[in-house]
C-alpha positions in Angstrom: 0.1 0.2 0.0 2.6 2.9 0.8 4.4 1.9 -2.8 1.1 2.7 -4.3 0.8 5.8 -2.3 4.3 6.7 -3.3 3.4 6.5 -7.0 0.3 7.9 -6.5 2.4 10.9 -4.9 4.5 10.5 -8.2 2.2 10.7 -10.5 0.3 13.7 -9.1 3.4 15.7 -8.7 4.2 14.7 -12.5 0.2 15.9 -13.6 0.8 19.1 -11.6 4.1 19.9 -13.1 2.3 19.1 -17.1 -0.5 21.4 -16.2 1.8 24.0 -15.0 3.3 24.5 -18.5 -0.4 24.2 -19.6 -1.9 27.5 -19.4 1.1 29.1 -21.2 0.7 26.9 -24.2 -3.2 26.9 -24.3 -3.5 31.0 -23.9 -0.9 31.1 -27.1 -3.1 29.0 -28.9 -6.0 30.9 -27.9 -4.3 34.1 -28.9 -3.4 32.6 -32.3 -7.0 31.3 -32.9 -8.4 34.6 -32.2 -5.8 36.2 -34.1 -6.5 34.1 -37.1 -10.5 33.7 -36.8 -12.1 36.8 -35.1 -13.8 39.3 -37.0 -12.0 42.0 -35.7 -9.0 41.2 -37.4 -10.3 42.6 -40.5 -12.7 45.4 -39.2 -11.2 49.0 -40.2 -8.1 49.8 -38.4 -8.9 52.2 -35.9 -12.3 50.9 -35.6 -11.2 47.3 -34.7 -10.8 46.1 -31.2 -7.4 44.7 -32.1 -4.9 47.9 -31.7 -2.2 47.2 -34.1 -2.4 47.1 -37.9 -0.1 46.2 -40.8 -0.5 47.4 -44.5 0.6 45.8 -47.9 1.6 48.9 -49.1 3.4 51.9 -48.2 1.1 54.9 -46.4 -1.0 52.5 -44.7 -2.6 51.6 -48.2 -3.9 48.2 -50.1 -5.0 45.5 -47.9 -4.0 45.3 -44.1 -4.6 42.9 -40.8 -5.2 44.1 -37.4 -3.1 42.4 -34.4 -4.2 42.5 -30.9 -1.6 40.3 -29.3 2.1 39.3 -30.4 2.9 37.0 -33.2 5.8 34.6 -33.2 6.1 34.3 -36.2 3.6 35.2 -38.8 3.8 32.3 -41.0 3.2 29.6 -38.5 0.5 30.8 -35.8 -0.9 27.8 -34.0 -5.0 27.8 -32.9 -4.7 24.7 -31.1 -5.5 22.2 -34.2 -2.1 20.6 -34.7 -1.1 22.9 -38.1 0.8 25.9 -38.4 -1.2 28.5 -40.4 0.1 31.5 -42.2 -1.3 34.8 -41.3 -2.9 36.5 -44.3 -3.9 40.2 -45.1 -7.8 40.5 -45.7 -9.7 40.5 -48.6 -11.0 44.1 -48.8 -12.8 45.2 -52.3 -15.7 42.9 -53.5 -15.5 43.7 -57.4 -11.7 44.8 -57.1 -9.5 43.5 -55.0 -7.3 45.9 -53.0 -3.6 45.4 -53.7 -2.2 42.2 -51.0 -5.5 40.9 -50.3 -5.3 37.1 -48.9 -1.5 37.6 -49.5 0.7 36.2 -46.5 1.9 38.9 -43.9 5.2 37.7 -43.5 7.7 39.7 -45.7 5.0 41.9 -47.4 4.0 44.5 -44.8 5.1 47.7 -45.7 3.5 50.2 -43.2 1.8 50.0 -40.0 -0.3 51.8 -37.4 -0.3 51.4 -33.3 -3.7 52.6 -32.0 -3.0 51.3 -28.8 -3.2 54.3 -26.1 -0.2 52.9 -23.8 2.2 50.3 -25.3 4.7 50.5 -28.2 4.5 48.1 -31.3 7.6 46.5 -32.6 7.7 44.5 -35.8 10.3 42.6 -35.9 12.7 40.9 -38.8 13.1 37.6 -37.9 10.3 35.2 -36.1 10.5 35.0 -32.2 11.0 38.8 -31.6 14.5 39.3 -33.3 16.5 41.3 -35.3 16.1 44.7 -37.1 12.6 46.4 -35.6 10.8 49.2 -36.5 8.6 50.4 -34.3 5.5 53.0 -33.1 4.9 54.7 -30.1 1.4 55.1 -28.5 -1.0 56.3 -31.8 1.7 56.5 -33.6 2.0 55.2 -37.6 5.1 54.8 -39.9 4.2 55.3 -43.8 7.0 53.2 -44.6 9.1 50.7 -42.9 12.7 51.6 -42.4 14.3 48.6 -41.5 11.6 45.8 -42.1 10.0 47.2 -45.2 8.6 43.7 -47.1 10.8 41.6 -44.4 9.2 41.0 -41.2 8.4 38.4 -39.6 7.0 39.2 -35.8 5.3 41.6 -33.8 4.5 42.2 -30.2 3.8 45.3 -27.7 6.0 46.3 -25.2 6.3 48.9 -22.6 
């Protein structure tokens, strides 16, 4: 009986350790799912509940994509279905799609705007928030990225 109780305690400890890591992974999957599937992602920038937007063209032109959470890799969002999904620009302009509609965001964004009142928005050259970056203060936009123009792979808000 003592051996069973010890095995049970060890199993419980392993379960607790496994579950301790789960919330972060689940949060990431939930954030990626919302980034990919929420209607807010394609609402007009500034009117969306998502507080950051990237545009396909310079000067906030062409197709856009709103984001609310950090995106580790624009080509590999993981919404919990076991697959990587690329982030794409929204389909806008029904009879004549805007330039960039449904194109991948990774390495295709030319400009951006931060609608957040408190946090800086950073767009990075490499996945994983690495490499050269352009950043925007709250309520700032960049008409044409200097460091990550059409070479961008991740995004996050920072203080």
